[in-house]
Structure formats: structure tokens, C-alpha cells
C-alpha positions as CSV (number, residue, x, y, z in Angstrom):
1,M,-9.2,-45.0,0.1
2,A,-6.9,-46.7,-2.4
3,I,-3.3,-45.3,-2.2
4,L,-1.0,-44.9,-5.2
5,S,2.0,-47.2,-5.0
6,E,5.6,-45.9,-5.0
7,Q,5.9,-46.9,-8.6
8,Q,2.6,-45.1,-9.5
9,L,3.8,-42.0,-7.7
10,K,7.0,-41.9,-9.7
11,E,5.1,-42.3,-12.9
12,V,3.0,-39.2,-12.2
13,G,6.0,-37.1,-12.9
14,F,6.2,-34.8,-9.8
15,K,9.0,-32.3,-9.6
16,S,10.0,-34.1,-6.5
17,I,8.4,-36.5,-4.0
18,G,9.5,-37.5,-0.5
19,K,9.0,-40.6,1.7
20,N,5.8,-41.9,3.2
21,V,3.6,-40.0,0.7
22,R,0.0,-41.4,0.5
23,I,-2.0,-40.0,-2.4
24,S,-5.5,-41.4,-3.2
25,D,-5.9,-42.9,-6.6
26,K,-9.0,-40.7,-6.8
27,A,-7.0,-37.4,-6.5
28,S,-6.6,-35.4,-9.7
29,I,-3.1,-34.0,-10.5
30,Y,-2.5,-31.4,-13.2
31,G,1.0,-29.9,-13.9
32,A,2.7,-32.6,-11.9
33,Q,6.1,-31.4,-13.1
34,G,5.6,-28.2,-11.1
35,I,4.5,-30.0,-7.9
36,A,7.0,-30.7,-5.1
37,I,5.9,-32.9,-2.2
38,G,7.9,-33.5,1.0
39,D,7.8,-36.4,3.4
40,N,4.9,-37.7,5.4
41,V,2.1,-36.3,3.2
42,R,-1.4,-37.5,2.8
43,I,-3.7,-36.4,0.0
44,D,-7.2,-37.8,0.2
45,D,-10.0,-38.7,-2.3
46,F,-11.2,-36.1,-4.8
47,V,-8.4,-33.5,-4.1
48,V,-7.4,-31.4,-7.1
49,L,-3.9,-30.1,-7.4
50,S,-3.6,-27.9,-10.5
51,A,-0.2,-26.3,-10.7
52,G,0.3,-23.3,-13.0
53,A,3.6,-21.7,-13.9
54,G,4.4,-20.9,-10.3
55,G,4.0,-24.5,-9.1
56,I,2.9,-26.0,-5.8
57,D,5.2,-26.7,-3.0
58,I,3.9,-29.1,-0.3
59,G,6.2,-29.4,2.8
60,N,6.5,-32.2,5.4
61,Y,3.8,-33.6,7.6
62,I,0.9,-32.3,5.6
63,H,-2.7,-33.5,5.3
64,I,-5.0,-32.3,2.5
65,A,-8.5,-33.7,3.1
66,V,-11.2,-34.8,0.8
67,F,-12.6,-32.5,-1.9
68,S,-10.0,-29.8,-1.4
69,S,-8.4,-27.9,-4.3
70,L,-5.2,-26.0,-4.8
71,I,-5.4,-24.2,-8.2
72,G,-3.8,-21.3,-9.9
73,A,-1.1,-19.7,-12.0
74,E,1.2,-18.5,-9.3
75,K,3.0,-20.5,-6.6
76,I,1.1,-22.1,-3.8
77,T,3.2,-23.1,-0.7
78,L,2.1,-25.3,2.1
79,S,4.8,-25.2,4.8
80,D,5.5,-28.1,7.2
81,F,2.7,-29.3,9.5
82,C,-0.2,-27.6,7.5
83,N,-3.6,-29.2,7.8
84,I,-6.1,-28.5,5.0
85,S,-9.6,-29.7,6.0
86,S,-12.2,-31.0,3.6
87,R,-13.6,-28.8,0.9
88,V,-11.0,-26.1,1.2
89,S,-10.2,-24.1,-2.0
90,I,-6.9,-22.3,-2.4
91,Y,-6.5,-20.0,-5.4
92,S,-3.4,-18.2,-6.7
93,A,-5.4,-16.8,-9.6
94,S,-8.9,-15.3,-9.8
95,D,-11.0,-13.7,-12.5
96,D,-12.0,-10.0,-12.4
97,Y,-15.7,-10.0,-11.3
98,S,-16.3,-6.3,-11.9
99,G,-17.9,-6.7,-15.3
100,E,-15.1,-4.6,-17.0
101,F,-13.6,-7.8,-18.4
102,M,-14.8,-11.3,-19.5
103,T,-14.2,-14.3,-17.3
104,N,-13.2,-18.0,-17.5
105,P,-10.1,-19.7,-19.0
106,M,-11.8,-20.4,-22.4
107,V,-12.0,-16.7,-23.2
108,P,-9.0,-15.1,-25.0
109,E,-6.6,-13.8,-22.3
110,Q,-6.5,-10.3,-23.7
111,L,-10.3,-10.0,-22.9
112,T,-9.8,-11.0,-19.2
113,N,-8.1,-9.4,-16.2
114,V,-7.0,-12.4,-14.1
115,E,-5.4,-11.5,-10.7
116,K,-2.4,-13.8,-10.2
117,S,-0.5,-13.7,-7.0
118,P,1.3,-16.3,-4.8
119,V,-0.3,-17.9,-1.8
120,F,1.8,-18.9,1.2
121,L,0.8,-20.9,4.3
122,G,3.3,-20.9,7.1
123,K,4.2,-23.8,9.4
124,H,1.4,-25.2,11.5
125,V,-1.4,-23.5,9.6
126,I,-4.8,-25.1,9.8
127,V,-7.6,-24.2,7.5
128,G,-11.2,-25.3,8.4
129,S,-13.7,-27.0,6.2
130,G,-15.3,-25.1,3.4
131,S,-12.9,-22.2,3.6
132,V,-11.6,-20.2,0.6
133,I,-8.2,-18.7,0.4
134,L,-7.8,-16.0,-2.4
135,P,-4.7,-15.0,-4.4
136,G,-2.0,-13.0,-2.6
137,V,-2.8,-14.3,0.9
138,T,-0.1,-15.2,3.4
139,L,-1.2,-17.2,6.4
140,G,1.5,-16.6,9.0
141,E,3.0,-19.4,11.2
142,G,0.4,-21.1,13.3
143,A,-2.5,-19.2,11.8
144,A,-5.9,-20.9,12.1
145,V,-8.9,-20.3,9.7
146,G,-12.3,-21.3,11.0
147,A,-14.7,-23.3,8.9
148,L,-16.6,-21.6,6.1
149,S,-14.3,-18.6,6.0
150,L,-13.4,-16.4,3.1
151,V,-9.7,-15.2,3.5
152,A,-9.0,-12.3,1.2
153,N,-6.3,-10.7,3.3
154,S,-3.1,-12.0,4.9
155,V,-3.2,-13.3,8.5
156,N,-0.6,-12.7,11.2
157,D,1.3,-15.5,13.0
158,F,-0.9,-17.4,15.5
159,D,-4.1,-15.4,14.7
160,I,-7.3,-17.3,14.6
161,V,-9.7,-15.9,11.9
162,A,-13.2,-16.8,10.9
163,G,-16.1,-15.4,8.9
164,C,-16.9,-14.0,5.5
165,P,-14.8,-12.0,5.1
166,A,-12.5,-13.5,7.7
167,K,-11.7,-11.4,10.7
168,V,-9.4,-12.0,13.7
169,I,-11.3,-13.6,16.6
170,K,-8.4,-14.4,19.0
171,K,-4.8,-15.6,19.3
172,R,-3.9,-19.3,19.0
173,K,-1.7,-21.0,21.6
174,T,1.9,-21.7,20.7
175,K,2.4,-24.9,22.7
176,L,2.5,-26.8,19.3
177,L,6.0,-25.3,18.7
178,N,7.3,-27.2,21.7
179,L,5.5,-30.4,20.5
180,E,7.1,-30.1,17.1
181,K,10.5,-30.9,18.7
182,N,9.2,-34.4,19.3
183,V,8.4,-35.1,15.7
184,P,11.0,-37.3,13.9
185,S,12.9,-35.2,11.3
186,S,12.1,-36.0,7.7
């Protein structure tokens, strides 16, 4: 994976960018002026970050794995220590599938009924491969999403959810909160 240099990162035009940020030269960035990136962040090949009016805030110690996407009109927040596995899709906007309205961004807006709502991932959230997070979802601190899950509703702190639709399967251990104390501050 070829990594953008510090100079190349500055030229992208991010809202802000921290230290030790490693972004693949194969990642696609849209609306960079609305994207804030903290320290110690890695964004892999073929990731798409597409910030709408709400922007995207990426905290510290974050990994966004290959083929993932963060897309939408409203704000998407990844808090510190989040891990986004490969092929995860996070949406802060979604078309109305009912048939009452038309769909897709090329249709005039007055003919669509796009749901737009912020998405928030708390500290230490992990999202498994192939999962989809829909608009309006909050994943509480330490929440874990199993692979291939569809998350349409918010998840409480330290709940582990899985499935389509995602349902709580058990509680996650909280030892990681003590381990966090050993991580150098950004």
C-alpha cells in the first residue's frame, strides 16, 4: 500500500489533519474540506470518504480497512480507537425505498425523499467486515458489530450485535478501558 506523503496530505485540503496519518494513495476523498482527521489514523486502499454538508470527523487511533465507505449528507463521527473492518459501509443519508418517491442523486431533489441523519460511533467501537450502518444510528462506547450485520437501530455501550437486522447477542468486556490508559496521548 503506497501512503500519501505529508505534503500530499496537506494538498488534499482536509479541514484538519493530525500526526502519523497514513492514507493510501488508492483511497478516494470527496468533500475534503469537511473531513477532520486526528492522530494515528490509517485509511487503506479503496476506502471512500464522501463528506456531505455535515462532514466527517475521524478521531485518534482509528483504522478504516480496505473497501470501506463513509458516505452521506449529515455528520459521521468515528470516536477514538474505532476499528472499521473491510467492506463496511456507513451512511448518513439513504433513499426512500417505498416506491412513493424516486431514488438516486441524479433525480431532482423535489422528487426524492432522502433520509438524512447523523451517525455516531463512540470510543472503542469495532464494526465487522461487510456490515452496513444506516442513517441515525449511534453505536455506544465499546459496542461491537459482528460481520455481515445490518445496523438500523442504535446500539448501547458494550453491546455486541450481529445479524440482519442486527440484534444484541451479548455484552462485550470492558478491560479495554484499562488498556487505553497505556496508550500514548495524541
